[in-house]
C-alpha positions, -999 to 999 in steps of 0.1 A, spaced: 0 0 0 12 35 -8 22 55 23 13 87 6 -24 77 4 -29 59 37 -32 84 67 -25 55 90 11 52 79 19 89 81 46 96 108 30 127 121 -4 111 125 12 80 140 30 102 166 -3 121 174 -21 88 178 6 75 201 4 106 222 -34 103 224 -31 66 235 -4 75 260 -25 103 275 -55 79 279 -35 53 297 -33 55 335 1 62 349 13 33 370 47 47 375 35 81 386 50 100 356 30 128 342 16 119 308 26 152 293 62 147 304 62 112 290 49 124 257 75 152 255 103 128 265 92 103 239 90 129 212 124 143 221 140 109 222 125 100 188 137 133 173 172 126 187 172 91 172 161 107 139 189 132 141 214 105 149 204 83 120 203 113 96 239 122 107 250 86 102 236 85 67 251 119 59 286 107 71 283 75 51 274 94 19 303 118 24 327 90 31 316 72 0 321 104 -20 356 108 -6 366 72 -14 351 72 -49 373 75 -79 372 106 -102 351 89 -128 327 72 -103 290 80 -102 293 85 -64 317 115 -69 290 136 -86 272 161 -63 242 166 -85 210 165 -66 228 164 -33 201 185 -16 175 159 -27 196 131 -13 199 149 20 161 153 21 156 116 13 181 107 40 161 128 65 129 111 55 145 77 58 159 87 92 125 99 104 108 67 93 135 45 110 133 66 142 95 63 143 99 25 142 127 28 168 148 6 145 181 15 162 169 16 198 185 49 206 151 64 217 144 34 239 178 38 256 171 75 263 136 68 276 149 41 300 172 68 315 145 96 316 115 76 327 115 54 358 108 18 353 73 5 361 71 -12 394 70 -50 393 39 -67 405 42 -76 441 49 -113 446 28 -133 470 50 -149 496 43 -186 496 47 -210 524 74 -234 512 64 -261 537 28 -262 524 35 -258 486 32 -291 468 59 -297 442 53 -319 412 70 -353 415 104 -354 398 105 -374 366 127 -406 370 
């Protein structure tokens, strides 16, 4: 399906939908939903910037290593390639393909508390018989 036609695959709409879902969910860990949404957006934008910079450096390195008669040495349409790299970076960051945003969010947002375990009485618990 073409992403230009389907509004469900549009990154801006997907981000808005994620923010709406996050705002509707109760906060178990006590973090303000607005802070969580801003932190998520900032982490995703940073991941996009990181991927974009990575792609830019790879293209410039390829250009430097290319021979004089190589097609990679030509700088025609460089601005369009930069724009395409930015769009690819945004798409990868929205999918969290590199995990940079997840690592940032693990540092910014506290972990959800684990479910309390019920203490069991070891003497009264029945264990399955060991297989012989």
